[in-house]
C-alpha positions in Angstrom: 0.0 0.0 0.0 2.9 2.4 0.7 3.8 2.4 -3.0 0.2 3.0 -4.2 0.4 6.3 -6.1 -3.3 7.0 -5.3 -2.8 6.6 -1.6 -4.0 9.7 0.2 -1.4 11.6 2.2 -1.6 14.8 4.2 0.0 17.8 2.5 -0.6 20.3 5.2 -3.0 21.5 7.9 -4.5 25.0 8.2 -6.7 26.6 10.9 -9.6 27.7 8.7 -11.9 26.5 5.9 -11.1 29.6 3.9 -7.4 28.8 3.8 -8.1 25.2 3.0 -10.4 26.2 0.1 -7.7 28.5 -1.4 -5.1 25.8 -1.2 -7.4 23.1 -2.7 -8.4 25.5 -5.5 -4.8 26.3 -6.3 -3.9 22.6 -6.4 -6.8 21.7 -8.6 -6.0 24.6 -11.0 -2.7 22.8 -11.5 -4.4 19.5 -12.1 -3.8 18.0 -8.7 -6.8 16.3 -7.0 -7.1 17.6 -3.5 -9.6 17.6 -0.7 -10.0 19.2 2.7 -11.2 17.3 5.7 -11.9 18.5 9.2 -13.9 21.6 8.3 -16.6 20.9 10.8 -14.1 21.5 13.7 -12.8 24.9 12.7 -15.8 26.9 13.8 -15.8 25.7 17.4 -14.5 28.1 20.0 -13.0 25.7 22.5 -9.7 25.0 24.2 -8.5 22.9 21.3 -8.8 24.7 18.0 -9.8 22.8 14.9 -7.7 22.2 11.9 -8.4 21.4 8.3 -6.2 18.9 6.7 -5.4 19.0 2.9 -5.2 15.5 1.4 -3.6 14.7 -2.0 -2.5 11.5 -3.8 1.0 10.3 -2.9 2.0 10.5 -6.6 1.3 14.3 -6.6 3.3 15.0 -3.4 6.4 16.7 -4.9 4.4 19.0 -7.2 1.8 19.8 -4.5 4.6 20.8 -2.0 6.1 23.1 -4.7 2.7 24.8 -5.3 2.2 25.1 -1.5 5.7 26.8 -1.2 4.8 29.2 -4.0 1.5 30.1 -2.3 3.2 30.6 1.0 5.7 32.9 -0.7 3.0 34.9 -2.3 1.3 35.3 1.1 4.4 36.5 2.8 5.0 39.1 0.1 1.6 40.5 0.7 2.2 41.1 4.4 
């Protein structure tokens, strides 16, 4: 199973649904299938904040990480 290119792996986690949606959209624009899980926990105001995890296929990991680095670079330039 470890060598299955379709095996889902976590790319990253973010604290909000909005951030997750932006990442998923950017990945999908580049032809990478991605999905967010955990959105239901992000709206709660509790001691333990929720997280949204972005899942991709193992085969797309290298390219997805590159896209994520580019997105993070764009975000830091805007600040």
